[in-house]
N, CA, C and O atoms as CSV, one atom per row, in Angstrom:
chain,resi,resn,atom,element,x,y,z
A,1,MET,N,N,92.441,121.639,134.089
A,1,MET,CA,C,93.560,121.037,135.155
A,1,MET,C,C,92.964,120.120,136.143
A,1,MET,O,O,91.799,119.736,136.248
A,2,THR,N,N,93.892,119.881,136.766
A,2,THR,CA,C,92.709,118.392,138.015
A,2,THR,C,C,93.505,119.058,139.276
A,2,THR,O,O,94.377,119.925,139.331
A,3,ASP,N,N,92.822,118.270,140.281
A,3,ASP,CA,C,92.963,118.596,141.621
A,3,ASP,C,C,93.666,117.303,142.241
A,3,ASP,O,O,92.984,116.393,142.711
A,4,SER,N,N,95.071,117.261,142.219
A,4,SER,CA,C,95.591,115.766,142.388
A,4,SER,C,C,96.177,115.969,143.892
A,4,SER,O,O,97.375,115.988,144.173
A,5,SER,N,N,94.965,116.134,144.912
A,5,SER,CA,C,95.784,116.045,146.378
A,5,SER,C,C,95.902,114.648,146.938
A,5,SER,O,O,95.444,113.603,146.475
A,6,ASN,N,N,96.706,114.874,148.176
A,6,ASN,CA,C,97.187,113.291,148.696
A,6,ASN,C,C,96.270,112.335,148.790
A,6,ASN,O,O,96.584,111.149,148.897
A,7,ASP,N,N,94.652,112.892,148.747
A,7,ASP,CA,C,93.336,111.702,149.133
A,7,ASP,C,C,93.158,110.760,147.760
A,7,ASP,O,O,92.227,110.941,146.975
A,8,VAL,N,N,94.105,109.803,147.593
A,8,VAL,CA,C,94.518,109.119,146.639
A,8,VAL,C,C,93.961,107.539,147.420
A,8,VAL,O,O,93.921,107.389,148.641
A,9,ALA,N,N,93.541,106.398,146.339
A,9,ALA,CA,C,93.389,105.355,147.144
A,9,ALA,C,C,94.266,103.862,145.968
A,9,ALA,O,O,94.473,103.699,144.766
A,10,ARG,N,N,94.469,103.251,146.988
A,10,ARG,CA,C,95.480,101.855,146.086
A,10,ARG,C,C,94.989,100.888,147.013
A,10,ARG,O,O,94.869,100.935,148.237
A,11,THR,N,N,94.609,99.578,145.776
A,11,THR,CA,C,94.523,98.215,146.531
A,11,THR,C,C,95.526,97.613,145.840
A,11,THR,O,O,95.652,97.901,144.650
A,12,SER,N,N,96.309,96.787,146.378
A,12,SER,CA,C,97.134,96.201,145.462
A,12,SER,C,C,97.393,96.605,143.938
A,12,SER,O,O,98.077,97.612,144.119
A,13,SER,N,N,97.310,96.497,142.855
A,13,SER,CA,C,97.829,96.994,141.456
A,13,SER,C,C,96.707,98.047,141.141
A,13,SER,O,O,96.810,98.626,140.060
A,14,ASN,N,N,95.312,98.466,142.212
A,14,ASN,CA,C,94.685,99.627,141.409
A,14,ASN,C,C,94.863,100.489,142.249
A,14,ASN,O,O,95.098,100.272,143.438
A,15,PHE,N,N,94.749,101.809,141.600
A,15,PHE,CA,C,94.809,103.226,142.249
A,15,PHE,C,C,93.408,104.357,141.649
A,15,PHE,O,O,92.716,104.417,140.632
A,16,THR,N,N,93.479,104.860,142.490
A,16,THR,CA,C,92.458,106.066,142.472
A,16,THR,C,C,92.531,107.246,142.542
A,16,THR,O,O,92.498,107.641,143.707
A,17,LEU,N,N,92.650,108.307,141.519
A,17,LEU,CA,C,92.845,109.199,141.730
A,17,LEU,C,C,91.726,110.416,142.015
A,17,LEU,O,O,90.980,110.243,141.052
A,18,PRO,N,N,91.281,111.311,142.611
A,18,PRO,CA,C,90.000,112.258,142.251
A,18,PRO,C,C,90.886,113.210,141.592
A,18,PRO,O,O,92.109,113.349,141.588
A,19,VAL,N,N,89.833,113.878,140.987
A,19,VAL,CA,C,90.013,114.601,139.895
A,19,VAL,C,C,89.184,115.719,139.856
A,19,VAL,O,O,88.102,115.262,140.225
A,20,ARG,N,N,89.066,116.630,139.684
A,20,ARG,CA,C,87.950,118.026,139.824
A,20,ARG,C,C,88.265,118.790,138.234
A,20,ARG,O,O,89.316,119.290,137.832
A,21,VAL,N,N,86.851,118.651,137.494
A,21,VAL,CA,C,86.959,119.234,136.097
A,21,VAL,C,C,86.696,121.160,136.083
A,21,VAL,O,O,85.688,121.687,136.553
A,22,TYR,N,N,87.443,121.657,135.668
A,22,TYR,CA,C,87.897,122.874,135.552
A,22,TYR,C,C,87.312,123.523,134.166
A,22,TYR,O,O,86.999,122.835,133.195
A,23,ILE,N,N,87.211,124.953,134.219
A,23,ILE,CA,C,86.838,125.371,133.042
A,23,ILE,C,C,87.642,124.974,131.748
A,23,ILE,O,O,87.249,124.711,130.611
A,24,GLU,N,N,88.798,125.015,132.261
A,24,GLU,CA,C,90.327,125.241,131.137
A,24,GLU,C,C,89.937,123.364,130.337
A,24,GLU,O,O,90.022,123.203,129.120
A,25,ASP,N,N,89.631,122.457,131.075
A,25,ASP,CA,C,89.170,121.135,130.941
A,25,ASP,C,C,87.960,121.108,129.633
A,25,ASP,O,O,87.876,120.284,128.722
A,26,THR,N,N,87.203,122.147,129.865
A,26,THR,CA,C,85.934,121.891,128.935
A,26,THR,C,C,85.941,122.577,127.635
A,26,THR,O,O,86.905,123.249,127.269
A,27,ASP,N,N,84.665,122.385,126.793
A,27,ASP,CA,C,84.847,123.094,125.946
A,27,ASP,C,C,83.276,124.549,126.136
A,27,ASP,O,O,82.629,124.742,127.165
A,28,ALA,N,N,83.165,125.032,125.260
A,28,ALA,CA,C,82.024,125.993,125.292
A,28,ALA,C,C,80.886,125.839,125.952
A,28,ALA,O,O,80.231,126.634,126.625
A,29,GLY,N,N,80.674,124.364,125.593
A,29,GLY,CA,C,79.151,123.944,126.420
A,29,GLY,C,C,79.775,123.758,127.672
A,29,GLY,O,O,78.877,123.754,128.514
A,30,GLY,N,N,80.860,123.604,128.198
A,30,GLY,CA,C,80.882,123.082,129.718
A,30,GLY,C,C,81.274,121.748,129.913
A,30,GLY,O,O,81.646,121.304,131.000
A,31,ILE,N,N,81.167,120.882,128.512
A,31,ILE,CA,C,81.456,119.487,128.767
A,31,ILE,C,C,83.094,119.236,128.251
A,31,ILE,O,O,83.730,119.930,127.458
A,32,ILE,N,N,83.629,117.761,129.126
A,32,ILE,CA,C,84.666,117.410,128.945
A,32,ILE,C,C,85.407,117.428,127.716
A,32,ILE,O,O,85.097,116.447,127.039
A,33,PHE,N,N,86.527,118.381,126.989
A,33,PHE,CA,C,87.051,118.016,126.079
A,33,PHE,C,C,87.786,117.023,126.271
A,33,PHE,O,O,88.616,116.885,127.169
A,34,HIS,N,N,87.266,115.645,124.691
A,34,HIS,CA,C,87.866,114.283,124.619
A,34,HIS,C,C,89.708,114.261,124.909
A,34,HIS,O,O,90.328,113.383,125.509
A,35,ALA,N,N,90.023,114.964,124.552
A,35,ALA,CA,C,91.765,114.550,124.942
A,35,ALA,C,C,91.911,114.968,126.463
A,35,ALA,O,O,92.950,114.635,127.033
A,36,LYS,N,N,91.046,115.600,127.090
A,36,LYS,CA,C,91.274,115.751,128.356
A,36,LYS,C,C,91.380,114.357,129.437
A,36,LYS,O,O,91.914,114.094,130.514
A,37,TYR,N,N,90.736,113.843,128.675
A,37,TYR,CA,C,90.777,112.134,129.489
A,37,TYR,C,C,91.940,111.449,129.472
A,37,TYR,O,O,92.353,110.841,130.460
A,38,LEU,N,N,92.573,111.498,128.314
A,38,LEU,CA,C,93.769,111.098,128.360
A,38,LEU,C,C,95.007,111.937,128.951
A,38,LEU,O,O,96.170,111.562,128.803
A,39,HIS,N,N,94.605,113.232,129.706
A,39,HIS,CA,C,95.641,113.685,130.512
A,39,HIS,C,C,95.208,113.498,131.903
A,39,HIS,O,O,95.888,113.629,132.921
A,40,TYR,N,N,93.860,113.143,131.778
A,40,TYR,CA,C,93.856,112.606,133.828
A,40,TYR,C,C,94.286,111.243,133.733
A,40,TYR,O,O,95.110,111.017,134.619
A,41,MET,N,N,94.026,110.107,132.915
A,41,MET,CA,C,94.842,108.946,132.952
A,41,MET,C,C,96.406,109.073,132.586
A,41,MET,O,O,97.302,108.276,132.863
A,42,GLU,N,N,96.461,109.889,132.118
A,42,GLU,CA,C,98.699,110.099,132.147
A,42,GLU,C,C,98.571,109.944,133.758
A,42,GLU,O,O,99.101,108.972,134.297
A,43,ARG,N,N,97.694,111.140,134.709
A,43,ARG,CA,C,98.377,111.893,135.907
A,43,ARG,C,C,97.979,110.543,137.022
A,43,ARG,O,O,98.461,110.383,138.143
A,44,ALA,N,N,97.068,109.756,136.404
A,44,ALA,CA,C,96.805,108.601,137.543
A,44,ALA,C,C,97.727,107.365,137.118
A,44,ALA,O,O,98.139,106.590,137.981
A,45,ARG,N,N,97.989,107.227,135.985
A,45,ARG,CA,C,98.957,106.048,135.873
A,45,ARG,C,C,100.750,106.666,136.545
A,45,ARG,O,O,101.706,106.000,136.942
A,46,THR,N,N,100.617,107.753,136.450
A,46,THR,CA,C,102.076,108.362,137.025
A,46,THR,C,C,102.065,108.543,138.546
A,46,THR,O,O,103.080,108.159,139.128
A,47,GLU,N,N,101.069,109.071,139.288
A,47,GLU,CA,C,100.619,108.520,140.825
A,47,GLU,C,C,100.820,107.334,141.431
A,47,GLU,O,O,101.137,107.053,142.586
A,48,TRP,N,N,100.569,106.623,140.400
A,48,TRP,CA,C,100.132,104.740,140.673
A,48,TRP,C,C,101.991,104.747,140.587
A,48,TRP,O,O,102.675,104.726,141.610
A,49,VAL,N,N,102.446,104.773,139.507
A,49,VAL,CA,C,103.829,104.604,140.064
A,49,VAL,C,C,104.423,105.495,141.446
A,49,VAL,O,O,104.909,104.848,142.373
A,50,ARG,N,N,104.362,106.845,141.518
A,50,ARG,CA,C,105.187,107.386,142.574
A,50,ARG,C,C,104.393,106.636,143.707
A,50,ARG,O,O,105.027,106.424,144.741
A,51,SER,N,N,103.312,106.280,143.658
A,51,SER,CA,C,102.938,105.782,145.103
A,51,SER,C,C,103.652,104.582,145.722
A,51,SER,O,O,103.766,104.329,146.921
A,52,ARG,N,N,103.988,104.077,144.957
A,52,ARG,CA,C,104.712,102.552,144.882
A,52,ARG,C,C,106.677,102.968,145.231
A,52,ARG,O,O,107.534,102.129,145.507
A,53,GLY,N,N,106.837,104.141,145.120
A,53,GLY,CA,C,108.340,104.366,145.873
A,53,GLY,C,C,108.726,104.770,144.301
A,53,GLY,O,O,109.444,105.762,144.418
A,54,VAL,N,N,108.601,104.503,143.088
A,54,VAL,CA,C,109.463,104.972,142.305
A,54,VAL,C,C,109.157,106.069,141.809
A,54,VAL,O,O,107.955,106.323,141.735
A,55,GLY,N,N,110.319,107.245,141.225
A,55,GLY,CA,C,110.385,107.852,141.366
A,55,GLY,C,C,110.557,108.209,139.172
A,55,GLY,O,O,111.257,107.420,138.537
A,56,LEU,N,N,110.019,109.104,138.601
A,56,LEU,CA,C,110.628,108.956,137.311
A,56,LEU,C,C,111.160,110.330,136.723
A,56,LEU,O,O,111.571,110.447,135.568
A,57,ARG,N,N,111.108,111.268,137.576
A,57,ARG,CA,C,112.498,112.054,136.938
A,57,ARG,C,C,113.501,112.010,137.036
A,57,ARG,O,O,114.132,112.809,136.343
A,58,SER,N,N,114.311,111.038,137.969
A,58,SER,CA,C,115.585,110.701,138.257
A,58,SER,C,C,115.488,109.525,137.008
A,58,SER,O,O,116.559,109.086,136.591
A,59,GLY,N,N,114.440,109.105,136.518
A,59,GLY,CA,C,114.997,108.495,134.794
A,59,GLY,C,C,115.552,109.387,133.611
A,59,GLY,O,O,116.127,109.007,132.592
A,60,LEU,N,N,115.254,110.581,133.981
A,60,LEU,CA,C,115.550,111.065,132.717
A,60,LEU,C,C,116.811,112.059,132.530
A,60,LEU,O,O,117.049,112.926,131.689
A,61,GLY,N,N,117.889,111.340,134.234
A,61,GLY,CA,C,119.026,111.667,134.095
A,61,GLY,C,C,119.898,110.333,133.426
A,61,GLY,O,O,121.074,110.235,133.076
A,62,ASP,N,N,118.854,109.445,133.418
A,62,ASP,CA,C,119.257,108.420,133.474
A,62,ASP,C,C,118.951,107.489,131.550
A,62,ASP,O,O,119.149,106.365,131.088
A,63,ASN,N,N,118.325,108.978,130.969
A,63,ASN,CA,C,118.191,108.879,129.467
A,63,ASN,C,C,116.881,107.815,129.167
A,63,ASN,O,O,116.833,107.094,128.171
A,64,ILE,N,N,115.970,107.858,130.090
A,64,ILE,CA,C,114.984,107.125,130.308
A,64,ILE,C,C,113.491,107.828,130.307
A,64,ILE,O,O,113.206,108.516,131.287
A,65,SER,N,N,112.708,107.708,129.442
A,65,SER,CA,C,111.392,108.275,129.278
A,65,SER,C,C,110.489,107.275,129.026
A,65,SER,O,O,110.852,106.108,129.178
A,66,TYR,N,N,109.428,107.518,128.683
A,66,TYR,CA,C,107.962,106.805,128.760
A,66,TYR,C,C,107.174,107.228,128.062
A,66,TYR,O,O,107.095,108.456,128.083
A,67,VAL,N,N,106.128,106.414,127.031
A,67,VAL,CA,C,105.659,107.244,125.707
A,67,VAL,C,C,104.707,105.991,125.842
A,67,VAL,O,O,105.038,104.832,126.094
A,68,VAL,N,N,103.086,106.648,125.551
A,68,VAL,CA,C,101.905,105.622,125.176
A,68,VAL,C,C,102.483,104.844,123.664
A,68,VAL,O,O,102.641,105.611,122.714
A,69,GLN,N,N,102.724,103.682,123.492
A,69,GLN,CA,C,102.881,102.909,122.466
A,69,GLN,C,C,101.628,102.694,121.815
A,69,GLN,O,O,101.593,102.672,120.584
A,70,LYS,N,N,100.208,102.471,122.755
A,70,LYS,CA,C,99.152,101.764,122.196
A,70,LYS,C,C,98.208,102.637,123.466
A,70,LYS,O,O,98.595,103.216,124.482
A,71,ILE,N,N,97.026,102.461,122.975
A,71,ILE,CA,C,95.350,103.070,123.590
A,71,ILE,C,C,94.669,102.931,122.581
A,71,ILE,O,O,94.784,103.226,121.391
A,72,ASN,N,N,93.483,102.133,123.598
A,72,ASN,CA,C,92.316,101.868,123.304
A,72,ASN,C,C,91.151,102.272,124.110
A,72,ASN,O,O,90.732,101.689,125.109
A,73,ILE,N,N,90.699,103.280,123.592
A,73,ILE,CA,C,89.621,104.201,124.381
A,73,ILE,C,C,87.891,104.280,123.863
A,73,ILE,O,O,87.468,104.410,122.715
A,74,HIS,N,N,87.333,104.188,124.787
A,74,HIS,CA,C,86.056,104.373,124.586
A,74,HIS,C,C,85.357,105.427,125.514
A,74,HIS,O,O,85.474,105.408,126.740
A,75,TYR,N,N,84.746,106.190,124.936
A,75,TYR,CA,C,83.666,107.643,125.842
A,75,TYR,C,C,82.205,106.842,125.777
A,75,TYR,O,O,81.549,106.262,124.911
A,76,ALA,N,N,82.099,107.095,126.947
A,76,ALA,CA,C,80.730,106.054,127.362
A,76,ALA,C,C,79.752,107.351,127.496
A,76,ALA,O,O,78.759,107.316,126.768
A,77,ALA,N,N,79.913,108.531,128.364
A,77,ALA,CA,C,78.585,109.341,128.568
A,77,ALA,C,C,79.944,110.600,128.776
A,77,ALA,O,O,81.142,110.523,129.050
A,78,PRO,N,N,78.831,111.902,128.429
A,78,PRO,CA,C,79.946,113.071,129.178
A,78,PRO,C,C,80.383,113.541,130.261
A,78,PRO,O,O,79.424,113.157,130.931
A,79,GLY,N,N,81.006,114.035,130.974
A,79,GLY,CA,C,81.165,114.662,131.871
A,79,GLY,C,C,81.511,116.543,131.793
A,79,GLY,O,O,82.040,117.187,130.887
A,80,TYR,N,N,80.984,116.985,133.074
A,80,TYR,CA,C,80.744,118.628,133.122
A,80,TYR,C,C,81.974,119.418,133.625
A,80,TYR,O,O,83.070,118.967,133.957
A,81,LEU,N,N,81.663,120.347,133.611
A,81,LEU,CA,C,81.904,121.657,134.315
A,81,LEU,C,C,81.936,121.368,135.445
A,81,LEU,O,O,80.728,121.399,135.678
A,82,ASP,N,N,82.760,120.888,137.099
A,82,ASP,CA,C,82.884,121.029,138.657
A,82,ASP,C,C,82.613,119.642,138.345
A,82,ASP,O,O,81.968,119.485,139.381
A,83,ASP,N,N,82.567,118.713,137.898
A,83,ASP,CA,C,82.241,117.360,138.432
A,83,ASP,C,C,83.389,116.725,139.059
A,83,ASP,O,O,84.581,116.876,138.789
A,84,GLU,N,N,82.973,116.170,139.724
A,84,GLU,CA,C,84.005,115.478,140.659
A,84,GLU,C,C,84.552,114.182,140.027
A,84,GLU,O,O,83.566,113.452,139.921
A,85,LEU,N,N,85.595,113.559,139.571
A,85,LEU,CA,C,85.612,112.769,139.088
A,85,LEU,C,C,86.714,111.683,139.804
A,85,LEU,O,O,87.429,112.259,140.624
A,86,LEU,N,N,86.993,110.231,139.659
A,86,LEU,CA,C,87.501,109.285,140.222
A,86,LEU,C,C,88.094,108.452,138.672
A,86,LEU,O,O,87.350,107.985,137.809
A,87,VAL,N,N,89.395,108.446,138.653
A,87,VAL,CA,C,90.219,108.121,137.475
A,87,VAL,C,C,91.296,106.828,138.249
A,87,VAL,O,O,91.898,106.814,139.323
A,88,THR,N,N,91.231,106.267,137.623
A,88,THR,CA,C,91.848,104.625,138.094
A,88,THR,C,C,92.519,103.820,136.883
A,88,THR,O,O,92.059,103.480,135.793
A,89,ALA,N,N,94.086,103.595,137.623
A,89,ALA,CA,C,94.973,102.698,137.335
A,89,ALA,C,C,95.234,101.832,137.415
A,89,ALA,O,O,96.190,101.804,138.190
A,90,ASP,N,N,94.872,100.409,136.901
A,90,ASP,CA,C,94.738,99.438,137.081
A,90,ASP,C,C,95.729,98.368,136.802
A,90,ASP,O,O,95.242,97.747,135.858
A,91,LEU,N,N,96.778,97.865,137.100
A,91,LEU,CA,C,98.089,97.436,136.285
A,91,LEU,C,C,97.824,95.655,135.684
A,91,LEU,O,O,98.000,94.636,136.351
A,92,VAL,N,N,97.475,95.729,134.596
A,92,VAL,CA,C,97.293,94.166,133.837
A,92,VAL,C,C,98.093,93.546,133.317
A,92,VAL,O,O,97.709,92.398,133.090
A,93,GLY,N,N,99.424,93.839,132.888
A,93,GLY,CA,C,100.624,93.283,132.084
A,93,GLY,C,C,101.624,94.202,132.057
A,93,GLY,O,O,101.604,95.405,132.316
A,94,ALA,N,N,102.723,93.300,131.621
A,94,ALA,CA,C,104.116,94.215,132.104
A,94,ALA,C,C,105.239,92.755,130.797
A,94,ALA,O,O,105.089,91.540,130.668
A,95,GLY,N,N,106.136,93.646,130.196
A,95,GLY,CA,C,106.792,93.159,129.386
A,95,GLY,C,C,108.253,93.324,129.762
A,95,GLY,O,O,108.497,93.645,130.926
A,96,ARG,N,N,109.322,93.128,128.850
A,96,ARG,CA,C,110.807,93.534,129.287
A,96,ARG,C,C,110.725,95.395,128.888
A,96,ARG,O,O,111.657,96.133,129.205
A,97,VAL,N,N,109.392,95.948,128.123
A,97,VAL,CA,C,110.121,97.099,127.702
A,97,VAL,C,C,108.827,97.718,127.877
A,97,VAL,O,O,108.576,98.522,126.980
A,98,TRP,N,N,108.025,97.605,128.661
A,98,TRP,CA,C,106.164,97.857,128.415
A,98,TRP,C,C,105.661,97.387,129.891
A,98,TRP,O,O,106.040,96.490,130.645
A,99,MET,N,N,104.637,98.385,129.979
A,99,MET,CA,C,103.302,98.297,130.919
A,99,MET,C,C,101.969,98.251,130.444
A,99,MET,O,O,101.596,98.636,129.336
A,100,GLU,N,N,101.289,97.774,131.317
A,100,GLU,CA,C,99.694,98.150,130.722
A,100,GLU,C,C,99.138,97.850,131.410
A,100,GLU,O,O,99.274,96.830,132.085
A,101,PHE,N,N,97.809,99.150,131.504
A,101,PHE,CA,C,96.814,99.254,132.229
A,101,PHE,C,C,95.621,99.509,131.735
A,101,PHE,O,O,95.365,99.684,130.543
A,102,ASP,N,N,94.500,99.549,133.080
A,102,ASP,CA,C,93.245,99.218,132.477
A,102,ASP,C,C,92.703,100.404,133.337
A,102,ASP,O,O,92.685,100.355,134.567
A,103,GLN,N,N,92.241,101.529,132.574
A,103,GLN,CA,C,91.703,102.500,133.371
A,103,GLN,C,C,90.233,103.119,132.751
A,103,GLN,O,O,89.793,103.085,131.602
A,104,ARG,N,N,89.608,103.753,134.126
A,104,ARG,CA,C,88.485,104.228,133.978
A,104,ARG,C,C,88.468,106.042,134.772
A,104,ARG,O,O,89.281,106.628,135.486
A,105,VAL,N,N,87.286,106.390,134.265
A,105,VAL,CA,C,86.829,107.694,134.357
A,105,VAL,C,C,85.587,107.905,135.016
A,105,VAL,O,O,84.614,107.986,134.267
A,106,SER,N,N,85.375,108.021,136.316
A,106,SER,CA,C,83.894,107.811,136.689
A,106,SER,C,C,83.840,109.025,137.179
A,106,SER,O,O,84.833,109.712,137.419
A,107,ARG,N,N,81.977,109.563,137.462
A,107,ARG,CA,C,81.834,110.528,138.062
A,107,ARG,C,C,81.554,110.344,139.344
A,107,ARG,O,O,80.476,109.827,139.638
A,108,LYS,N,N,82.541,110.760,140.423
A,108,LYS,CA,C,82.108,110.577,142.004
A,108,LYS,C,C,80.613,110.084,142.362
A,108,LYS,O,O,80.207,108.957,142.647
A,109,GLY,N,N,79.850,111.473,142.234
A,109,GLY,CA,C,78.743,111.364,142.832
A,109,GLY,C,C,77.493,110.208,142.379
A,109,GLY,O,O,76.588,109.954,143.174
A,110,ASP,N,N,77.561,109.585,141.082
A,110,ASP,CA,C,76.933,108.915,140.765
A,110,ASP,C,C,77.395,107.723,140.590
A,110,ASP,O,O,76.636,106.753,140.586
A,111,GLY,N,N,78.634,107.617,140.428
A,111,GLY,CA,C,79.847,106.206,139.611
A,111,GLY,C,C,79.310,105.411,138.501
A,111,GLY,O,O,79.271,104.206,138.249
A,112,ARG,N,N,78.743,106.924,137.680
A,112,ARG,CA,C,78.520,107.006,136.229
A,112,ARG,C,C,80.443,106.624,135.456
A,112,ARG,O,O,81.363,107.417,135.658
A,113,GLU,N,N,80.579,105.653,134.848
A,113,GLU,CA,C,81.505,105.488,134.266
A,113,GLU,C,C,81.281,106.613,132.896
A,113,GLU,O,O,80.288,106.599,132.169
A,114,LEU,N,N,82.563,107.650,132.745
A,114,LEU,CA,C,82.718,108.189,131.588
A,114,LEU,C,C,83.338,108.159,130.506
A,114,LEU,O,O,83.079,108.903,129.561
A,115,SER,N,N,84.582,106.953,130.521
A,115,SER,CA,C,85.671,106.558,129.531
A,115,SER,C,C,86.095,105.484,130.362
A,115,SER,O,O,85.930,105.398,131.579
A,116,ARG,N,N,86.894,104.324,129.283
A,116,ARG,CA,C,87.744,103.735,129.695
A,116,ARG,C,C,88.620,103.245,128.753
A,116,ARG,O,O,88.435,103.066,127.549
A,117,ALA,N,N,89.496,103.066,129.362
A,117,ALA,CA,C,90.904,102.691,127.966
A,117,ALA,C,C,91.996,101.433,128.772
A,117,ALA,O,O,92.148,101.197,129.971
A,118,ASN,N,N,92.534,100.892,127.741
A,118,ASN,CA,C,93.371,100.064,127.573
A,118,ASN,C,C,94.677,100.859,127.412
A,118,ASN,O,O,94.693,101.423,126.317
A,119,VAL,N,N,95.631,101.055,128.054
A,119,VAL,CA,C,96.883,101.494,127.648
A,119,VAL,C,C,98.460,100.709,127.612
A,119,VAL,O,O,98.442,99.855,128.499
A,120,ARG,N,N,99.116,100.709,127.261
A,120,ARG,CA,C,100.151,100.643,127.187
A,120,ARG,C,C,101.457,101.528,126.969
A,120,ARG,O,O,101.648,102.230,125.976
A,121,VAL,N,N,102.313,101.394,128.027
A,121,VAL,CA,C,103.234,102.434,127.775
A,121,VAL,C,C,104.769,101.696,127.992
A,121,VAL,O,O,105.046,100.786,128.773
A,122,ALA,N,N,105.608,102.362,127.089
A,122,ALA,CA,C,106.934,101.398,126.519
A,122,ALA,C,C,107.860,102.484,127.332
A,122,ALA,O,O,107.615,103.658,127.611
A,123,CYS,N,N,108.777,101.838,127.556
A,123,CYS,CA,C,109.770,102.456,127.954
A,123,CYS,C,C,110.937,102.585,126.892
A,123,CYS,O,O,111.415,101.601,126.330
A,124,VAL,N,N,111.429,104.129,126.627
A,124,VAL,CA,C,112.235,104.209,125.657
A,124,VAL,C,C,113.769,105.072,125.825
A,124,VAL,O,O,113.611,105.811,126.798
A,125,ALA,N,N,114.524,105.175,125.523
A,125,ALA,CA,C,115.559,106.079,125.719
A,125,ALA,C,C,115.304,107.249,124.974
A,125,ALA,O,O,115.012,107.356,123.783
A,126,LEU,N,N,115.485,108.273,126.004
A,126,LEU,CA,C,115.284,109.530,125.540
A,126,LEU,C,C,116.487,110.418,124.190
A,126,LEU,O,O,116.179,111.474,123.638
A,127,ASP,N,N,117.405,109.885,124.007
A,127,ASP,CA,C,117.895,110.606,123.589
A,127,ASP,C,C,117.541,109.857,122.015
A,127,ASP,O,O,117.757,110.666,121.112
A,128,SER,N,N,117.152,108.780,121.614
A,128,SER,CA,C,117.023,108.201,120.441
A,128,SER,C,C,115.240,107.904,120.127
A,128,SER,O,O,114.740,108.050,119.012
A,129,GLY,N,N,114.667,107.581,121.042
A,129,GLY,CA,C,113.552,107.319,121.171
A,129,GLY,C,C,113.305,105.643,121.011
A,129,GLY,O,O,112.207,105.116,121.191
A,130,ARG,N,N,114.129,105.156,120.763
A,130,ARG,CA,C,114.445,103.479,120.709
A,130,ARG,C,C,113.936,102.931,121.748
A,130,ARG,O,O,114.255,103.505,122.789
A,131,PRO,N,N,112.984,101.666,121.918
A,131,PRO,CA,C,113.026,100.529,123.052
A,131,PRO,C,C,114.008,100.548,123.918
A,131,PRO,O,O,115.185,100.551,123.558
A,132,ARG,N,N,113.541,100.568,125.463
A,132,ARG,CA,C,114.725,99.863,126.117
A,132,ARG,C,C,114.099,99.139,127.332
A,132,ARG,O,O,112.932,99.464,127.554
A,133,ARG,N,N,114.742,98.057,128.310
A,133,ARG,CA,C,114.158,97.586,129.153
A,133,ARG,C,C,114.058,98.774,130.334
A,133,ARG,O,O,114.765,99.726,130.662
A,134,LEU,N,N,112.793,98.195,130.790
A,134,LEU,CA,C,112.559,98.798,131.998
A,134,LEU,C,C,113.479,99.190,132.649
A,134,LEU,O,O,114.546,98.727,132.247
A,135,PRO,N,N,113.593,100.105,133.818
A,135,PRO,CA,C,114.207,99.760,134.787
A,135,PRO,C,C,114.048,98.918,136.166
A,135,PRO,O,O,112.962,98.726,136.713
A,136,ASP,N,N,115.226,98.473,136.615
A,136,ASP,CA,C,115.074,97.159,137.548
A,136,ASP,C,C,114.135,97.644,138.594
A,136,ASP,O,O,113.245,96.829,138.838
A,137,ASP,N,N,114.094,98.632,139.207
A,137,ASP,CA,C,113.379,98.800,140.096
A,137,ASP,C,C,111.837,99.093,139.681
A,137,ASP,O,O,111.095,98.807,140.620
A,138,LEU,N,N,111.221,99.527,138.671
A,138,LEU,CA,C,110.530,99.154,137.878
A,138,LEU,C,C,109.872,97.998,137.869
A,138,LEU,O,O,108.983,97.643,138.644
A,139,SER,N,N,110.402,97.334,136.838
A,139,SER,CA,C,110.437,95.717,136.372
A,139,SER,C,C,109.958,95.092,138.048
A,139,SER,O,O,108.805,94.777,138.343
A,140,GLU,N,N,110.775,95.044,138.689
A,140,GLU,CA,C,110.444,94.176,139.469
A,140,GLU,C,C,108.863,94.664,140.366
A,140,GLU,O,O,107.909,93.918,140.585
A,141,LEU,N,N,108.986,96.002,140.723
A,141,LEU,CA,C,107.340,96.207,141.190
A,141,LEU,C,C,106.484,95.635,140.258
A,141,LEU,O,O,105.775,94.793,140.809
A,142,LEU,N,N,106.313,95.722,139.351
A,142,LEU,CA,C,105.306,95.338,138.243
A,142,LEU,C,C,105.499,93.810,138.260
A,142,LEU,O,O,104.495,93.169,137.950
A,143,LYS,N,N,106.507,93.173,138.539
A,143,LYS,CA,C,106.013,92.029,138.425
A,143,LYS,C,C,105.335,91.489,140.209
A,143,LYS,O,O,104.512,90.601,140.430
A,144,GLN,N,N,105.978,92.316,141.139
A,144,GLN,CA,C,104.975,91.828,142.413
A,144,GLN,C,C,104.093,92.006,142.329
A,144,GLN,O,O,103.389,91.032,142.598
A,145,GLN,N,N,103.259,93.419,141.876
A,145,GLN,CA,C,101.841,94.077,141.893
A,145,GLN,C,C,101.648,92.988,140.749
A,145,GLN,O,O,102.731,93.113,141.320
A,146,LEU,N,N,101.429,92.064,139.754
A,146,LEU,CA,C,101.044,91.321,138.657
A,146,LEU,C,C,100.837,89.709,140.113
A,146,LEU,O,O,99.788,89.124,140.384
A,147,ALA,N,N,102.084,89.483,140.656
A,147,ALA,CA,C,101.741,88.592,141.321
A,147,ALA,C,C,101.138,88.242,142.461
A,147,ALA,O,O,100.973,87.112,142.921
A,148,ALA,N,N,100.740,89.543,142.997
A,148,ALA,CA,C,99.803,90.185,143.689
A,148,ALA,C,C,98.433,89.935,143.501
A,148,ALA,O,O,97.645,89.535,144.359
A,149,LYS,N,N,98.153,90.248,142.086
A,149,LYS,CA,C,96.668,90.046,141.880
A,149,LYS,C,C,96.103,88.560,141.185
A,149,LYS,O,O,94.995,88.419,140.667
A,150,THR,N,N,97.203,87.457,141.323
A,150,THR,CA,C,96.882,86.431,140.884
A,150,THR,C,C,96.759,85.309,142.339
A,150,THR,O,O,96.409,84.130,142.398
A,151,SER,N,N,97.195,86.234,143.367
A,151,SER,CA,C,97.399,85.011,144.645
A,151,SER,C,C,96.141,85.436,145.504
A,151,SER,O,O,95.870,84.832,146.542
């Protein structure tokens, strides 16, 4: 599990979420199980959106959900039980129905990168699973964040 305290950092489109590695995150040898990195990244993306004032729960009532459409992940080094990690989410692109993030998981103590990924998240209709436009508030936020990166 993660410790997602309010001790988060963000600058323009970049966001950092601190995470502690618990025993439930590891295999029998105390090494982070590979799929847990996806959980950490999911939480960082969700907190990135939430920290900018967009609630995802309200979308459920509007038949909106979000799914990972594409992910490219590289595991660079192992993480261990009790490590303190920093998980980043950096918006790098957006379209009518998708948003794309570069993400990194690194060890807080030595800065060692453990994993990095490029993740594309699509907006879908909850009832059908078919692509749909991003909500206007989120679409506008993404445009603003990307414009701020280029200025």
